SERO-4910 file (N, C-alpha, C, O; in steps of 0.05 Angstrom, whole numbers):
BEGIN
 pado doro    nc1    nc2    nc3   cac1   cac2   cac3    cc1    cc2    cc3    oc1    oc2    oc3
  Met    A   1981   2419   1904   1948   2417   1895   1935   2406   1911   1919   2411   1928
  Met    A   1949   2385   1898   1926   2349   1910   1931   2341   1933   1915   2329   1947
  Cys    A   1961   2349   1942   1970   2340   1971   1960   2364   1993   1958   2357   2016
  Ile    A   1956   2383   1987   1948   2410   2001   1907   2402   2001   1888   2406   2017
  Ala    A   1909   2391   1975   1878   2381   1982   1867   2365   2001   1848   2369   2017
  Leu    A   1887   2338   1994   1883   2318   2011   1890   2320   2038   1878   2305   2054
  Ala    A   1909   2337   2047   1920   2339   2071   1881   2348   2094   1869   2338   2112
  Ala    A   1878   2368   2078   1852   2390   2085   1826   2366   2089   1808   2364   2105
  Ile    A   1832   2352   2068   1807   2321   2068   1812   2307   2094   1794   2303   2110
  Trp    A   1842   2298   2099   1844   2283   2112   1841   2298   2150   1830   2286   2168
  Gly    A   1852   2323   2151   1844   2336   2178   1813   2338   2180   1804   2334   2203
  Gly    A   1795   2346   2161   1768   2349   2172   1755   2319   2174   1734   2316   2187
  Leu    A   1769   2298   2161   1758   2268   2175   1763   2258   2200   1749   2243   2214
  Phe    A   1795   2273   2207   1802   2260   2223   1788   2266   2250   1786   2252   2270
  Gln    A   1775   2300   2245   1765   2313   2267   1739   2303   2267   1726   2308   2287
  Ile    A   1727   2289   2251   1707   2280   2257   1704   2246   2273   1690   2240   2292
  Ala    A   1722   2231   2257   1733   2208   2254   1740   2194   2298   1731   2177   2314
  Phe    A   1759   2213   2298   1771   2216   2324   1763   2234   2347   1776   2235   2368
  Ala    A   1743   2248   2344   1719   2263   2365   1717   2249   2384   1712   2225   2380
  Glu    A   1721   2258   2415   1711   2245   2436   1673   2243   2432   1660   2222   2432
  Asp    A   1666   2266   2430   1630   2258   2426   1625   2248   2395   1601   2248   2390
  Ala    A   1640   2240   2377   1630   2216   2352   1622   2199   2363   1629   2185   2382
  Thr    A   1595   2204   2342   1577   2182   2354   1574   2153   2332   1598   2147   2327
  Asn    A   1562   2141   2323   1557   2127   2311   1547   2136   2283   1558   2128   2262
  Asp    A   1523   2154   2282   1509   2162   2264   1539   2177   2249   1534   2186   2227
  Asp    A   1562   2180   2256   1581   2192   2248   1595   2179   2229   1600   2186   2206
  Phe    A   1602   2152   2245   1609   2140   2239   1600   2127   2201   1613   2121   2181
  Leu    A   1576   2128   2208   1553   2118   2179   1556   2136   2157   1549   2130   2134
  Ile    A   1569   2163   2167   1566   2187   2149   1590   2179   2133   1586   2176   2109
  Leu    A   1616   2173   2143   1645   2170   2135   1628   2142   2123   1615   2145   2103
  Phe    A   1629   2128   2131   1617   2099   2117   1611   2113   2084   1627   2118   2066
  Ile    A   1582   2116   2085   1569   2121   2065   1583   2143   2039   1583   2140   2015
  Gly    A   1592   2163   2053   1610   2186   2043   1636   2165   2031   1639   2160   2007
  Gly    A   1648   2156   2048   1672   2148   2025   1672   2136   2009   1690   2139   1992
  Phe    A   1647   2109   2004   1638   2097   1983   1629   2104   1963   1635   2094   1941
  Leu    A   1609   2126   1969   1597   2138   1941   1626   2147   1926   1635   2139   1905
  Ser    A   1642   2169   1947   1661   2185   1929   1678   2161   1918   1690   2163   1897
  Ala    A   1679   2145   1930   1707   2127   1909   1689   2110   1897   1703   2092   1889
  Ser    A   1658   2103   1889   1648   2096   1872   1653   2113   1846   1662   2106   1824
  Ile    A   1641   2147   1857   1639   2165   1825   1670   2163   1819   1678   2165   1795
  Ala    A   1685   2160   1838   1707   2165   1815   1721   2138   1806   1732   2138   1784
  Ile    A   1721   2114   1821   1734   2094   1793   1710   2086   1786   1716   2066   1772
  Gly    A   1675   2089   1785   1663   2092   1759   1654   2101   1738   1638   2094   1721
  Trp    A   1680   2134   1744   1685   2149   1721   1707   2141   1710   1711   2148   1687
  Ile    A   1726   2123   1723   1754   2118   1707   1744   2088   1689   1746   2086   1664
  Tyr    A   1736   2071   1702   1729   2054   1693   1710   2056   1661   1715   2047   1638
  Ala    A   1688   2070   1669   1675   2079   1638   1692   2095   1617   1690   2093   1592
  Gln    A   1708   2111   1631   1722   2118   1608   1740   2105   1592   1744   2105   1568
  Ser    A   1751   2094   1612   1775   2075   1600   1772   2052   1581   1783   2044   1561
  Lys    A   1748   2044   1601   1735   2014   1575   1731   2016   1552   1730   1995   1538
  Lys    A   1729   2050   1538   1727   2052   1513   1762   2055   1503   1766   2066   1482
  Asn    A   1773   2051   1511   1810   2047   1508   1829   2027   1520   1852   2029   1529
  Asp    A   1811   2003   1517   1823   1985   1526   1832   1975   1560   1844   1954   1566
  Phe    A   1821   1995   1576   1821   1996   1598   1860   2011   1598   1879   2004   1613
  Val    A   1861   2027   1583   1892   2044   1586   1884   2062   1600   1861   2070   1596
  Leu    A   1904   2080   1626   1891   2101   1638   1922   2125   1630   1944   2127   1619
  Tyr    A   1905   2136   1645   1915   2160   1633   1931   2176   1653   1916   2172   1672
  Glu    A   1955   2193   1665   1962   2205   1689   1938   2218   1705   1937   2215   1730
  Val    A   1918   2235   1690   1895   2243   1709   1872   2222   1711   1854   2231   1724
  Gln    A   1869   2204   1706   1851   2183   1712   1882   2160   1738   1878   2142   1754
  Asp    A   1899   2167   1732   1907   2154   1746   1909   2169   1783   1913   2157   1805
  Tyr    A   1906   2194   1777   1903   2211   1801   1876   2207   1817   1872   2209   1841
  Met    A   1859   2200   1794   1833   2195   1804   1836   2168   1816   1830   2162   1839
  Leu    A   1843   2157   1801   1843   2121   1817   1856   2129   1851   1840   2128   1870
  Gly    A   1870   2133   1854   1889   2142   1878   1865   2157   1898   1861   2148   1921
  Ile    A   1851   2177   1889   1832   2190   1908   1810   2171   1906   1796   2171   1926
  Gly    A   1806   2159   1894   1777   2133   1889   1796   2114   1916   1781   2106   1933
  Phe    A   1820   2109   1918   1831   2080   1933   1823   2101   1968   1812   2090   1986
  Phe    A   1830   2126   1969   1837   2129   1989   1808   2131   2003   1804   2121   2025
  Phe    A   1788   2147   1989   1756   2148   2010   1745   2120   2005   1722   2116   2014
  Ala    A   1757   2095   1989   1744   2072   1989   1761   2058   2023   1755   2041   2040
  Thr    A   1783   2074   2018   1796   2067   2050   1786   2083   2077   1789   2075   2100
  Ile    A   1777   2100   2071   1756   2117   2097   1740   2100   2100   1736   2089   2122
  Gly    A   1723   2093   2075   1694   2079   2086   1694   2051   2095   1680   2038   2111
  Thr    A   1719   2043   2075   1727   2013   2103   1725   2014   2133   1709   2005   2150
  Ile    A   1747   2029   2135   1760   2034   2157   1726   2044   2185   1718   2030   2203
  Trp    A   1720   2065   2177   1692   2065   2191   1673   2055   2186   1656   2050   2203
  Gly    A   1672   2050   2162   1644   2042   2158   1648   2004   2172   1627   1992   2176
  Ser    A   1668   1992   2177   1678   1974   2200   1666   1979   2227   1652   1964   2241
  Arg    A   1674   2005   2229   1669   2015   2257   1644   2018   2264   1638   2017   2287
  Phe    A   1625   2021   2242   1600   2035   2248   1582   2009   2255   1568   2006   2275
  Leu    A   1590   1983   2226   1583   1961   2229   1587   1944   2263   1570   1931   2275
  Ile    A   1610   1950   2268   1607   1938   2309   1595   1952   2319   1576   1945   2334
  Gly    A   1600   1979   2315   1573   1991   2341   1544   1984   2333   1529   1979   2352
  Phe    A   1536   1985   2312   1508   1977   2304   1491   1943   2302   1467   1937   2303
  Val    A   1519   1922   2297   1502   1899   2318   1505   1894   2351   1491   1878   2364
  Thr    A   1525   1911   2361   1523   1907   2385   1500   1928   2397   1485   1919   2415
  Gly    A   1497   1951   2391   1474   1963   2394   1440   1952   2385   1421   1965   2395
  Glu    A   1434   1930   2367   1417   1924   2364   1417   1898   2379   1396   1885   2374
  Gly    A   1434   1886   2396   1440   1861   2410   1444   1839   2407   1443   1820   2423
  Trp    A   1451   1845   2368   1448   1811   2361   1475   1803   2373   1482   1779   2371
  Thr    A   1489   1820   2385   1518   1804   2399   1538   1824   2414   1544   1848   2414
  Glu    A   1547   1802   2427   1562   1826   2457   1590   1814   2451   1603   1813   2473
  Leu    A   1604   1807   2431   1626   1803   2420   1645   1821   2419   1669   1816   2422
  Phe    A   1634   1847   2413   1649   1871   2422   1643   1894   2439   1650   1918   2438
  Gly    A   1628   1879   2459   1620   1895   2482   1592   1886   2494   1583   1865   2486
  Asp    A   1581   1897   2509   1557   1905   2526   1540   1926   2508   1545   1950   2502
  Ala    A   1518   1910   2504   1500   1930   2488   1489   1948   2509   1492   1971   2502
  Glu    A   1480   1947   2527   1466   1964   2551   1483   1985   2554   1474   2006   2564
  Lys    A   1510   1984   2545   1531   1999   2554   1531   2022   2539   1528   2045   2547
  Phe    A   1535   2013   2510   1528   2020   2486   1507   2035   2476   1510   2050   2456
  Asn    A   1478   2033   2490   1461   2050   2485   1458   2071   2502   1445   2091   2498
  Ala    A   1469   2065   2522   1473   2091   2545   1492   2104   2542   1497   2122   2558
  Gly    A   1509   2097   2517   1534   2117   2509   1556   2115   2527   1575   2130   2523
  Gly    A   1556   2096   2547   1589   2087   2561   1582   2080   2583   1570   2059   2585
  Trp    A   1587   2091   2601   1590   2078   2636   1596   2088   2655   1605   2108   2645
  Thr    A   1599   2092   2681   1604   2104   2700   1631   2079   2713   1625   2057   2720
  Asp    A   1657   2088   2713   1680   2076   2728   1673   2077   2761   1668   2094   2777
  Ser    A   1675   2054   2761   1665   2049   2793   1689   2057   2813   1683   2062   2837
  Val    A   1716   2058   2805   1728   2079   2821   1732   2104   2821   1729   2118   2841
  Thr    A   1740   2114   2798   1739   2142   2795   1710   2156   2790   1711   2181   2786
  Asn    A   1690   2148   2790   1662   2152   2795   1669   2171   2760   1663   2194   2763
  Glu    A   1674   2169   2744   1675   2184   2714   1660   2176   2696   1653   2152   2699
  Phe    A   1649   2189   2675   1634   2168   2646   1654   2166   2639   1674   2181   2642
  Val    A   1651   2148   2629   1670   2134   2598   1661   2122   2577   1651   2100   2578
  Glu    A   1665   2136   2556   1652   2132   2534   1660   2101   2520   1682   2088   2518
  Trp    A   1630   2094   2510   1635   2066   2503   1664   2069   2479   1677   2087   2468
  His    A   1665   2045   2479   1687   2036   2457   1682   2014   2441   1661   2021   2430
  Pro    A   1688   1992   2433   1686   1960   2427   1715   1950   2444   1734   1964   2450
  Asn    A   1710   1928   2448   1739   1913   2456   1745   1907   2432   1734   1910   2410
  Ala    A   1783   1888   2447   1796   1894   2432   1783   1872   2400   1794   1878   2379
  Asn    A   1765   1855   2399   1754   1847   2377   1753   1860   2355   1757   1850   2333
  Gly    A   1747   1886   2361   1740   1908   2344   1756   1902   2318   1748   1898   2295
  Ile    A   1793   1903   2335   1813   1908   2311   1811   1881   2291   1824   1883   2269
  Tyr    A   1799   1858   2294   1797   1833   2275   1776   1844   2255   1775   1834   2232
  Val    A   1760   1864   2262   1742   1863   2241   1751   1888   2220   1743   1887   2197
  Gln    A   1767   1910   2230   1781   1935   2220   1803   1921   2200   1807   1928   2177
  Thr    A   1819   1897   2216   1840   1889   2195   1829   1878   2172   1834   1886   2149
  Ala    A   1808   1854   2180   1794   1832   2165   1785   1853   2136   1790   1846   2114
  Ala    A   1772   1877   2142   1762   1892   2123   1777   1906   2114   1768   1919   2096
  Met    A   1809   1914   2121   1823   1928   2103   1840   1903   2086   1852   1909   2066
  Leu    A   1839   1878   2095   1852   1857   2075   1835   1854   2048   1843   1848   2026
  Ala    A   1805   1860   2057   1782   1851   2041   1779   1873   2016   1770   1869   1994
  Leu    A   1792   1898   2029   1792   1918   2010   1816   1917   1991   1816   1924   1968
  Ile    A   1843   1904   2009   1863   1905   1985   1861   1890   1963   1868   1893   1939
  Phe    A   1846   1864   1981   1838   1838   1951   1825   1851   1926   1827   1847   1902
  Gly    A   1809   1867   1941   1786   1881   1914   1810   1901   1895   1811   1898   1871
  Glu    A   1826   1916   1908   1835   1938   1893   1860   1923   1877   1869   1934   1857
  Ile    A   1870   1899   1886   1885   1882   1873   1879   1873   1839   1890   1877   1817
  Gln    A   1846   1855   1850   1836   1855   1832   1821   1881   1801   1813   1880   1778
  Leu    A   1825   1893   1816   1809   1924   1800   1843   1931   1788   1844   1929   1763
  Leu    A   1862   1936   1797   1889   1941   1773   1898   1922   1768   1919   1925   1757
  Lys    A   1893   1899   1770   1895   1878   1741   1876   1874   1723   1867   1854   1714
  Arg    A   1869   1908   1717   1844   1903   1701   1863   1928   1678   1869   1927   1654
  Phe    A   1867   1950   1700   1879   1970   1686   1903   1967   1680   1920   1955   1693
  Lys    A   1905   1980   1657   1936   1989   1640   1945   2015   1641   1930   2034   1646
  Gly    A   1973   2018   1635   1976   2048   1622   1987   2055   1653   1994   2040   1671
  Ala    A   1985   2084   1653   1990   2099   1686   1975   2086   1710   1950   2088   1712
  Thr    A   1991   2070   1728   1969   2067   1752   1991   2062   1780   1990   2047   1800
  Gly    A   2011   2083   1769   2027   2090   1792   2019   2099   1820   2023   2089   1841
  Phe    A   2003   2127   1813   1993   2134   1842   1972   2123   1856   1970   2125   1880
  Gly    A   1950   2106   1836   1941   2088   1853   1946   2069   1865   1932   2063   1885
  Arg    A   1968   2055   1856   1978   2034   1867   1993   2043   1890   1995   2029   1910
  Ala    A   2003   2064   1890   2023   2082   1914   2002   2088   1941   2007   2084   1965
  Val    A   1976   2098   1928   1959   2105   1955   1954   2069   1968   1958   2063   1992
  Ala    A   1947   2055   1953   1946   2030   1954   1965   2006   1974   1961   1984   1985
  Ala    A   1984   2021   1972   2006   2015   1984   2009   2024   2013   2007   2010   2034
  Tyr    A   2013   2046   2010   2009   2062   2033   1990   2068   2060   1993   2079   2082
  Ala    A   1962   2051   2041   1940   2060   2058   1935   2037   2081   1917   2041   2096
  Pro    A   1952   2011   2085   1944   1989   2100   1964   2009   2129   1959   2005   2153
  Ile    A   1992   2035   2118   2008   2027   2141   1989   2053   2155   1982   2049   2179
  Leu    A   1982   2073   2143   1976   2101   2149   1952   2093   2178   1953   2105   2200
  Val    A   1930   2068   2167   1913   2059   2179   1926   2042   2205   1912   2040   2225
  Leu    A   1947   2033   2204   1959   2010   2227   1966   2036   2235   1948   2039   2251
  Val    A   1982   2062   2236   1997   2075   2256   1969   2092   2261   1965   2098   2285
  Gly    A   1954   2098   2245   1922   2124   2255   1914   2110   2277   1914   2119   2301
  Ala    A   1905   2086   2268   1884   2074   2289   1901   2056   2306   1891   2056   2329
  Gly    A   1919   2042   2305   1939   2024   2334   1942   2049   2346   1938   2049   2371
  Met    A   1949   2069   2335   1959   2089   2363   1940   2109   2374   1943   2128   2390
  Gly    A   1923   2102   2364   1894   2119   2375   1870   2100   2386   1865   2094   2409
  Pro    A   1857   2093   2364   1832   2072   2379   1837   2053   2390   1831   2047   2412
  Trp    A   1855   2039   2369   1861   2009   2381   1884   2004   2408   1886   1983   2421
  Met    A   1896   2024   2413   1894   2023   2438   1886   2024   2463   1898   2014   2481
  Thr    A   1861   2040   2466   1839   2046   2486   1823   2021   2480   1815   2012   2502
  Trp    A   1815   2007   2459   1800   1977   2456   1817   1963   2473   1805   1950   2491
  Thr    A   1841   1961   2473   1860   1937   2485   1871   1941   2512   1885   1926   2525
  Glu    A   1861   1970   2519   1870   1984   2546   1901   1984   2549   1915   1972   2565
  Asn    A   1910   1999   2530   1939   2003   2524   1954   1964   2540   1972   1961   2557
  Ile    A   1940   1947   2528   1955   1925   2521   1962   1918   2488   1945   1921   2471
  Ile    A   1987   1910   2482   2001   1899   2460   1992   1865   2454   2005   1844   2455
  Ser    A   1963   1872   2447   1945   1838   2461   1947   1831   2422   1952   1848   2406
  Tyr    A   1942   1803   2417   1947   1782   2402   1922   1796   2372   1925   1797   2348
  Glu    A   1901   1803   2387   1891   1828   2356   1912   1843   2354   1924   1840   2332
  Met    A   1922   1859   2368   1944   1884   2363   1967   1870   2344   1975   1880   2323
  Gly    A   1975   1845   2355   1997   1846   2338   1997   1829   2310   2013   1831   2291
  Leu    A   1977   1814   2314   1969   1800   2292   1956   1813   2270   1955   1799   2250
  Ser    A   1943   1847   2269   1947   1866   2254   1965   1875   2244   1969   1875   2220
  Leu    A   1980   1884   2259   2000   1895   2255   2023   1875   2234   2034   1886   2215
  Ile    A   2025   1852   2239   2042   1843   2219   2024   1829   2194   2038   1824   2175
  Leu    A   2004   1824   2192   1980   1826   2170   1979   1851   2152   1981   1849   2128
  Leu    A   1976   1874   2163   1973   1904   2145   2005   1904   2140   2011   1906   2116
  Ser    A   2020   1903   2153   2048   1909   2146   2058   1889   2124   2079   1893   2111
  Phe    A   2042   1866   2119   2051   1848   2103   2039   1849   2072   2049   1844   2050
  Ala    A   2005   1859   2081   1995   1870   2057   2005   1903   2051   1996   1911   2029
  Ala    A   2014   1915   2058   2026   1941   2049   2050   1939   2040   2058   1957   2026
  Met    A   2066   1917   2045   2088   1910   2028   2092   1899   1997   2107   1904   1978
  Glu    A   2065   1878   2004   2059   1867   1977   2045   1890   1955   2052   1891   1931
  Met    A   2031   1904   1964   2021   1925   1954   2045   1945   1936   2044   1954   1913
  Ala    A   2064   1946   1954   2090   1970   1943   2108   1951   1923   2122   1958   1905
  Leu    A   2102   1924   1934   2119   1909   1909   2115   1903   1880   2129   1897   1861
  Arg    A   2081   1908   1888   2073   1903   1860   2061   1928   1849   2040   1930   1836
  Ser    A   2077   1947   1855   2070   1981   1846   2093   1979   1827   2091   1994   1808
  Asn    A   2121   1959   1828   2131   1962   1806   2164   1992   1822   2188   1994   1816
  Lys    A   2149   2005   1838   2166   2027   1844   2192   2012   1873   2184   2003   1895
  Ala    A   2206   2013   1870   2225   2000   1895   2221   2030   1920   2215   2023   1943
  Leu    A   2223   2061   1917   2219   2076   1928   2187   2066   1939   2188   2076   1962
  Asn    A   2178   2061   1938   2146   2054   1952   2156   2035   1970   2166   2043   1991
  Phe    A   2155   2016   1966   2170   1994   1985   2192   2001   2006   2190   1991   2029
  Val    A   2215   2019   1998   2234   2025   2023   2212   2045   2043   2210   2043   2067
  Val    A   2196   2063   2025   2178   2076   2044   2157   2054   2066   2153   2055   2090
  Val    A   2150   2041   2050   2136   2029   2069   2146   2003   2090   2133   1994   2109
  Ala    A   2170   1996   2080   2193   1974   2091   2196   1995   2119   2183   1989   2139
  Val    A   2214   2019   2116   2215   2030   2136   2198   2042   2156   2208   2049   2178
  Val    A   2171   2045   2151   2149   2059   2163   2136   2033   2185   2125   2037   2207
  Ser    A   2142   2012   2175   2129   1983   2184   2150   1977   2210   2144   1973   2233
  Gly    A   2175   1977   2198   2191   1979   2221   2196   1993   2242   2206   1985   2263
  Leu    A   2184   2030   2236   2174   2043   2261   2157   2033   2280   2162   2035   2304
  Thr    A   2135   2022   2270   2107   2024   2272   2115   2013   2305   2116   2032   2322
  Pro    A   2120   1988   2314   2128   1968   2334   2141   1987   2352   2134   1987   2376
  Ile    A   2159   2006   2344   2182   2019   2361   2163   2040   2371   2164   2047   2395
  Leu    A   2140   2055   2348   2119   2071   2360   2105   2068   2382   2103   2082   2402
  Phe    A   2099   2050   2377   2081   2034   2394   2095   2027   2425   2084   2029   2447
  Glu    A   2119   2018   2420   2130   2013   2453   2134   2049   2472   2127   2054   2495
  Val    A   2147   2068   2454   2143   2094   2457   2122   2105   2469   2123   2115   2492
  Phe    A   2107   2105   2460   2081   2127   2457   2048   2107   2468   2024   2114   2465
  Asn    A   2059   2082   2478   2040   2068   2499   2046   2077   2523   2055   2061   2540
  Thr    A   2043   2102   2530   2051   2094   2565   2038   2090   2577   2043   2095   2601
  Gly    A   2012   2079   2571   1993   2069   2602   1996   2039   2602   1977   2027   2612
  Ala    A   2013   2026   2593   2018   2003   2591   2034   1997   2616   2054   2012   2622
  Asp    A   2025   1973   2635   2034   1966   2654   2070   1958   2654   2082   1949   2634
  Thr    A   2081   1964   2675   2113   1955   2669   2113   1926   2657   2123   1922   2634
  Asp    A   2101   1903   2674   2099   1879   2667   2097   1871   2638   2107   1849   2632
  Gly    A   2082   1890   2614   2092   1884   2590   2106   1903   2575   2098   1909   2552
  Ala    A   2125   1915   2586   2141   1933   2570   2163   1908   2556   2177   1890   2566
  Gly    A   2156   1921   2523   2179   1905   2508   2151   1892   2498   2160   1883   2477
  Gly    A   2132   1888   2497   2108   1870   2489   2115   1885   2450   2117   1871   2430
  Ala    A   2117   1909   2451   2111   1923   2419   2125   1918   2406   2118   1908   2385
  Met    A   2152   1924   2412   2178   1916   2395   2196   1887   2396   2220   1881   2392
  Ser    A   2171   1873   2402   2182   1852   2397   2164   1842   2377   2168   1818   2373
  Leu    A   2147   1850   2365   2141   1845   2341   2155   1861   2324   2149   1867   2301
  Leu    A   2169   1865   2332   2201   1878   2306   2211   1854   2297   2217   1852   2274
  Ile    A   2214   1827   2317   2219   1815   2291   2212   1796   2265   2225   1789   2245
  Phe    A   2186   1792   2273   2165   1789   2253   2166   1813   2228   2162   1808   2204
  Ile    A   2172   1835   2238   2172   1848   2208   2193   1854   2192   2192   1864   2169
  Ile    A   2220   1846   2210   2241   1837   2207   2237   1822   2184   2239   1826   2159
  Ala    A   2231   1801   2199   2231   1773   2181   2209   1779   2147   2217   1766   2127
  Ile    A   2188   1794   2145   2179   1796   2119   2188   1817   2107   2180   1820   2084
  Gln    A   2210   1842   2119   2232   1852   2103   2244   1840   2081   2244   1840   2056
  Gly    A   2259   1823   2108   2284   1805   2081   2266   1793   2076   2252   1813   2073
  Tyr    A   2247   1770   2071   2227   1758   2041   2230   1781   2030   2239   1777   2007
  Tyr    A   2226   1804   2034   2210   1820   2004   2246   1839   1985   2252   1845   1961
  Ala    A   2258   1841   2008   2275   1859   1994   2297   1831   1983   2315   1839   1968
  Ser    A   2296   1812   1987   2309   1786   1965   2294   1786   1947   2306   1774   1929
  Arg    A   2275   1793   1939   2261   1796   1911   2265   1804   1892   2260   1828   1894
  Gln    A   2273   1799   1868   2288   1809   1837   2269   1833   1832   2276   1854   1821
  Glu    A   2248   1828   1841   2236   1850   1830   2245   1876   1835   2238   1893   1819
  Leu    A   2261   1883   1855   2271   1910   1865   2303   1911   1866   2318   1892   1871
  Arg    A   2310   1935   1859   2331   1946   1851   2354   1946   1877   2354   1960   1897
  Ser    A   2371   1927   1869   2385   1914   1888   2402   1946   1902   2413   1944   1924
  Glu    A   2401   1968   1891   2418   1986   1900   2405   1998   1916   2416   2004   1937
  Leu    A   2375   2007   1912   2364   2019   1925   2361   2005   1956   2365   2016   1978
  Ile    A   2355   1983   1954   2349   1968   1972   2375   1963   1986   2371   1962   2010
  Gln    A   2396   1961   1981   2418   1959   1992   2426   1989   2012   2436   1982   2034
  Lys    A   2425   2016   2009   2415   2035   2013   2396   2037   2042   2397   2044   2065
  Ala    A   2378   2027   2023   2355   2028   2053   2360   2006   2077   2350   2009   2100
  Ser    A   2373   1990   2071   2386   1978   2091   2395   1980   2107   2394   1964   2125
  Ile    A   2415   2011   2107   2423   2017   2129   2407   2039   2143   2418   2052   2161
  Val    A   2380   2045   2136   2363   2058   2155   2345   2032   2171   2336   2036   2194
  Leu    A   2340   2001   2155   2333   1983   2173   2343   1979   2199   2333   1979   2222
  Val    A   2374   1974   2187   2389   1964   2207   2389   1989   2228   2391   1983   2252
  Gly    A   2387   2016   2221   2396   2038   2239   2361   2037   2261   2357   2052   2280
  Glu    A   2345   2022   2254   2320   2025   2264   2320   1999   2284   2307   2002   2304
  Ile    A   2333   1977   2281   2339   1957   2301   2357   1965   2326   2354   1957   2349
  Val    A   2381   1985   2314   2399   1991   2331   2376   2014   2354   2378   2021   2377
  Leu    A   2363   2018   2339   2351   2041   2359   2327   2031   2374   2318   2044   2392
  Ala    A   2314   2004   2366   2308   1982   2383   2317   1980   2410   2310   1987   2433
  Met    A   2336   1967   2396   2360   1956   2421   2366   1981   2444   2370   1976   2468
  Tyr    A   2368   2008   2433   2375   2018   2452   2351   2034   2468   2353   2048   2488
  Ile    A   2330   2029   2453   2311   2042   2476   2300   2015   2495   2289   2020   2517
  Ala    A   2302   1983   2485   2293   1968   2503   2318   1971   2532   2313   1971   2556
  Arg    A   2339   1975   2520   2362   1974   2545   2350   1997   2555   2337   1989   2574
  Met    A   2347   2025   2552   2337   2044   2565   2309   2041   2582   2307   2050   2605
  Lys    A   2294   2032   2573   2272   2028   2588   2273   1992   2608   2260   1981   2625
  Asp    A   2288   1987   2598   2299   1957   2611   2273   1939   2609   2260   1930   2628
  Thr    A   2268   1937   2577   2239   1929   2570   2255   1889   2569   2279   1883   2572
  Ile    A   2234   1873   2564   2237   1845   2553   2225   1836   2526   2205   1846   2515
  Phe    A   2237   1820   2517   2234   1804   2502   2204   1782   2490   2208   1759   2485
  Ile    A   2182   1792   2489   2160   1774   2504   2150   1767   2470   2150   1786   2454
  Leu    A   2142   1744   2462   2125   1727   2448   2105   1711   2449   2092   1702   2430
  Val    A   2099   1707   2484   2069   1690   2475   2074   1702   2512   2097   1708   2517
  Gln    A   2058   1704   2528   2047   1712   2547   2016   1702   2562   1999   1720   2561
  Ser    A   2010   1682   2572   1986   1668   2579   1956   1679   2557   1946   1661   2543
  Asn    A   1944   1704   2555   1928   1711   2547   1938   1739   2532   1922   1756   2527
  Arg    A   1962   1740   2527   1973   1770   2507   1994   1767   2503   2007   1749   2513
  Leu    A   2003   1783   2487   2035   1793   2477   2045   1808   2503   2068   1802   2509
  Ser    A   2032   1825   2517   2045   1848   2537   2026   1859   2554   2032   1877   2570
***
C-alpha cells in the first residue's frame, strides 16, 4: 500500500514539476509543500521518540522515510524556485537573462519558435549543493535516532540516485543544451558518492548493491538517451564511468559490507563495463576527460 501511495504521489509531483507550462509558482508550491510535509512527519517522530530515548519503532521508521522523501522534493524544487526567483528579481544573471525569465522565454532567431525559459548549466551546481546539504542534515538526524531506521536510511540512500537520473536525463540536459558538461559530470560523481556513502551507513549490503549498480548504469543511460548531443562529444557521458568505478571499488573494499553479496554484485558491475564497451564500439565514441570548456 505504501508503494502504491508513493507511486501515486511521485506521479502527481512529476506532472507538476516536469510540465512544459510549469511556472515558478508551481515550484514554490512544491518547495513549501515538500518541506511542510517533511517537517510534520519528522517532527511527529522526534516528539514521540524523545520520550523513548529516540528509539524508533517500525511505523516511525516508515514515517521517517516519507519525511526524507518529501524533504528531497522540497530541496530539489525549492532550489529550482530560488534560481528563478533571484534571476527574475534581477539580483544576478548567473543563471540566465532576467528579461527572458520575466517574459517566460524567448523567440529562437533561426526557427522563429518561442522557447520556454530555463536556467543555464550553473543551476546544476545549485541543485547538487542543495542535495548534498540535505544529505548532511539527514546524517546528523540519523545519528540521533536508534532502533528501526532501515527504511529511512534506504530512502536517504536512493534519493540522490533518483534525483540524478530524473533530473539529469530531463531538465539538466536541457540546461546544458545536451552537453555532458563539467556541471553535469561533477554532479554525477558527487551524488553517486553521496548515495553510496548513505547506502553504506544503512548497514544493509543490498542497499549498497542497488545504488552501486544504478550509479554504474547512469553514465551509460546518459550516453544512450542523449540523442541531441553533437557527434564530436560522443563518449563524454560514458567517460565518467571511470570515476564511478573508482568510487565503487573504494566502497566495495570496505569491511562493513558482506563479501559474498559484493562478489555476486561484481558480476553485474563487470557486465556494465562490458555493456559500456559494446555501446562505445557501436557508436564509435571516444574517451574524453577534458576538452576546452566542457567534458563533451
